[in-house]
N, C-alpha and C positions, 0 to 999 in steps of 0.2 A: 762271370757276370759282373757283380759289383765288387770283385776281389780287390781292385785298386783302392776303392773307398775304404773297405774293411782293413786292408793293410795299413793305410795311412792313419786310421784311427788307432790301430794297435801300437804303431810306432810312436804316435803322439802320447798315448796313455803311458807307455813304457818309459818314455823320456821324462814325463812328469813325475812318475813314481821314483825313478832313479835319481832325479835331481833332488826331490824332497828327502830321499833317504840319505844322500850324501850331505846335504845341508844339516839334517838332524844329527847325523853321526858326528859331524864336525862340531856342532854346537854342544853336544853332550860332552865331547872331549874338552871343549873350551870351558864348560861348566866345572869339570873336574879340576882344571888348572886354575881357573879364576874364581871358582866357587860362586857362580852367579845365582841370582834369584830364580827359583823354579817357575814362578809366575811369568817372569820375563821370557823364559824358554817357550812356554805354551803360547804366549802372545806372538812371539816371533814366528813360530811354526804356523800358526793360523794365518798370519799376515802373508807369509810366503805361499801358503796353499791358495789363498784368495787370488794372489797375483798370477799364479800358474794357471788356475782355472779360468781367469778372465782372459789370459793370453790364448788359451785353447779356444775359448768362445769366439774371440776375434778371428782366429784362424778358420773356424767353421764358417763364420759369416763371409769371409773373403773367398771361400771355395765356391766355384760355380760348376754345375754339371755341363760337360762338353757335349753338345748335340750337333750332329751333322745330318743334313737332309740332301736329297738329290735335287729337288726343285723348290723354288721360292714359295709356292702355296703351302707345302708341308712345313717349311720353315716358319711361315707366318702363323700357322696353327700351333706349332711348338712354342713359339714366343708368347702366344696368348695364354697358354697353360703354364709355362715355365717362368715367365716374368723375369724378375731380377735375379732369380736363382739359377739361371741357365745362360750359357753362351751358345748362340745358334749360328751355324755357318751352312750355306747351301752351295752345292757344286756347280749347277748350271746357272750362268749369269742371266739376269733379267733381259728379255729380248732375244735370247738365244733359243734355238730349237733343241729340246732334249733328245729328239730322235737322231740328231746329227752330232751331238756333243762327244768329244774325246777327252778322257781324263788326263789331267796333268799330274806329274810326280807329287806335287804338294797336296793334291786331292787325295791321292792314295794314302799318304801319311796321315792326313786329318782323319780319314775313315778308320785307319788302323788303330789310332790312339784315342778315339772318342769314347765317351761313356754310353752314348746312344746313337745308333745309325738308323735313319728313317728313309725308306724308299717306297716308291709305288710298287715295285717288284717286277715291272715289265720293261725297265730301261735297258736298252741294248748294251750300254757300257758296264752293267753290273758284273758281267763275266770277266772284266779286267781288274776287278778288285781282289785283294788277297783274302785267303781263307782265315788267316789268323787275326781277325778283328777282336779286340779285347772287350768291347762293350756289348750291350744288348742290341739286337737287330729287330726292327719292325718292318715287315714286308707284306707281299700280297696275301699270303695265307693267313696272316694275322688280321688283315682287314676283313677278309671273308669271314673269319671266325667271329669278328666283332659285329657282324650283321650288316655290312654296307650293302646298299642297293646297286646292282650292276646289271646292265642289259647287254646281251650279245658279247659278253666278256670284254666290254669296252673299258679300258683302264681309266679313261678320262672322267668316268663317273665318280671316281674316288674323290676328286676335289671340285669338279664342276657341277656336282649335284649337292647343293648346300647341306641337306640333312645328313649326308655322309660325313661332312666336316666335323659335326658334333660327335660322331662315333669315332672318328680318328682322334679327336681331342680326348675322349674318354680313355682310349687305349694308351695314349701318351701319358695321361695323368696317372694311370695305373702303374706304368713302368717307372716314371719319375719318382713315385713314392717308394719303389723298391731300391732305386739307386740312392735316393736322398730321403730316408725316412723322416728326418727332422722337418722336412718341408711339406709333409702330407696335408695339413690343414690349408696351407698356402696354395698348393696345387689344386686341391679340391674346390677351394673358393674361386680360383681363376677359371676352372673348368665350368662351374655353374654359371659364371658371368658370361663366358663365351657361348655356352649353350643358349642362354637367353638372347644373345646377339643373333644367333642363327635363327631362332624362332621369329625374331623381329624381321630378319632379312627375308625369310620365306614369305612372311605376311606382306612386306614391302613390295616384293616382286609381283605378288598376286594383285595388289592394289594398283601398282604402277602400270602393269600391262593392261589392266582393265580400264583405268582412267584414260590412258593414252590410246586405247582402241586397237592395240596390236595383238591382243589375245585371239587366237584362232587364225591368224594370218599364215599364209603358206610360204615356205622358204625351201631353198635347195642348199645343201651343205657340200662344200668342196671335199671335205673329209668328215669322218665321224667324230672329230674332236668335240664339237659343240652340240652334239645330240643331247647330252644330259641337260644342258642349260636351256636348249630349245624346249625340252619337255617341261621343265620348271616354268618357263615363260608361257606355256600353253600354245606354242607355235606348232603348226602342222608341217612336218618334214616330208616332202613329196619325192625327194630324190637325194642320193649321195653319189658324188662323182667318183671318188676314189674310196673303195670300201675296205682298204687294208694297205699295209706297207708294200709299195711296189706294184699294186694292182691297178695299173693304168687302164682306163676304159677304152674300148675299141671305138672306131668311128661310128659304128652302128649304135653303140650304147650312148655315145654323145648325142647323136641325132634323136634318140628316144628321150633323153633328158630335155632337149630343146623343145620337142613336141609337148612334153609334160608341162614345161614352163609356159608355153603359149596357151595350152588348153586349161590349165589349172589356175591361171591368173596369179602366178608367183610374184611375191613382193620384193625379194632380195636373194642374193647368193652370198652365203657366209663363208669366208676364207680365213684360214689361219694366217696371221700377219707375217710370221716367219717363213711362210710358204709363198709369199707374194711373187717371187721370181722362180719358184719351184714348179713342179708338175701341177699342183692344185691351183696355183695362181694363173699359170699359163692356160690351162683348160677352162677355168672359170672366166678368164678374160675373153677367150674365144667365144664362149657361149653368151656372155654378156653382149658382145659385139653383134651377134646374130639375133638375139632376142630383145635387146634393149633393157634387160633387167639389171638394176644396179648391184654392185658388189660392196660388201662391207668387210673390211679387214680388221680382225680383232685378235688380241693376244690370248693364248691359252694359259699363260702364267703372267705374273706381275711384270709390268714394264719397268717399274721402279721397285727396288728391293725394300723400300721403306713403306710401301703400301700394305695396309692390313688386308686380311682375307675378305672382309665384307666390302671394303672399298673396291677391291679388284672386281668382285662379282657385280657390284652396282655400276662401275664404269662399263663393264662388258654388256650388261643388260641395256643400259641407256644408249650405248653405241648401236647395238642391233636394232633397238626400237626406233632410233632416229633414222637409221637407214631405211627401215620399212616405211616410216612416215614420208621420207624423201621420195621413195619410189611411188607412193600413192599420190602425193600432192603434185608431183611433177608429171603425173600420167605416164611414168616410165620413160624417161629420156633415153634415147639410144646411146649405148656404150657409156653409161654413167657409172661412176664408182664412188664409193664412200669409205674413206680410209679412217681408221681409228687413230687420229693424231691429237695433238694438244688442242687444236682448234675445235675438232669434233667433241673432245671431252668438255671443253668450256661451254660449247653450245648445248650439249646434253645436260650439263649441270644447270644451265639457265632454264632450259625447258622443264627439268625436274623441279626446280625451285618454284617456277610459276605454277606448275600443277599442284604442288604442295600447298601454296598460298590459296589457290582457288578451292581446293578440297577443304582446307581449314575454314575458309570463309563460309562455305556451304554448311559445314558441320556446326559452326557457331550460330548461323542463322536458323538452323534446324532445331536448336535447343529451346 
C-alpha cells in the first residue's frame, strides 16, 4: 500500500539518528582531548539537530504523491483534490478514444511505480497492465461502494454525471490522506472547495438550459456516452443508435430511428467526436442526410489536458445547447452538422456571456 512512503521515512529517520550519534560521539571524544566547555557541547548538538530536522522537512515538502489515471477527467478531479502535493499523469491523450487506446511501455512502468492508480474500471486496456502495481488502486467497485449514480451499467456516468465527480473526489481524498497523512487538512480543504464547484456547476446547468430554452428538447444519441449529461441537461433521449460496443443497428432499426426523428421533432443527433469517422459518425451522417436533423460532435473527455473538470462540462453543455438552437432556428436545414470546434466554443461562450448579462440585468432590476 504505502510501504514505499513508510520505508522512505524510516530510512530518513535512521539516517538522522545515525548522523547525530556519530557527531555526538566524535564531539565527546574531542571534549576529552581538548577539554571543551560542556555548554558549548550542548549548543553544538542542538544546532546540529535543528539543521537535520529542517533538512528532513525540506525533503518532505519536495516529495509529491505520484498519481496515474486512465483518462483526463479523472486526472482533473485528482488535481483538484491533490493540488501541489501530487504529480498527476493520465494514460489516454486528450482527443483520443479510450475505447481504442493501446498502452505503451512507458504507460505500464508509470502504473507499476505510482502511489495511486485511478481508472474507470471498464477500460479495455486494463487487462494489459501488470498485477504487481505497488500503489493503491481505485476502480469500478470502489466507485460503486462510494455511492455513484449509474444507469444501465453505463460507465460514462462516472464523470459525465457531475454529482458523481464529487463522490470520486471524496474517495480520492480519503486515499491520499492514507498515502500522505501530513497533507490531510490540505486534501480535505481542496475536496470541500471542489464539492462547492460541483454544486455550482449543477445549478449553472439547470439555469443555462432553462434560460436558453433547451430543457425538454428531444435528441438522438449515436452512442450511450452522453446519456448522463443529457439527463442532467433535462433533454429527452428518444433513441440511441449503437447501444453497446460493436452493436451495429440493422437497416430496419435505422429506419425506425429515422421515423422517430420525423415524428418526435428531434432537435439534434449527438455524436462522440472521436467517432466522427467511425460507425457512430457514419450512421449518424446517413440519418442526418435522410432527415435533415443536425449533428453535434462533442468530446467525451477533455480536448485539452489543461482544462478543469467544470470547464469541460460547461464546454460540452454549451456545444450541445448551441446545436439544438441551430436546429430550431434554421428550421432543420437538410444534412447540416454542428462540430465542437474552437469556433463553436467561442460562439458558445459569447452566447453564454450574453445570457449571463441579461439574467444579471433582470435580477438587478427585480431588486
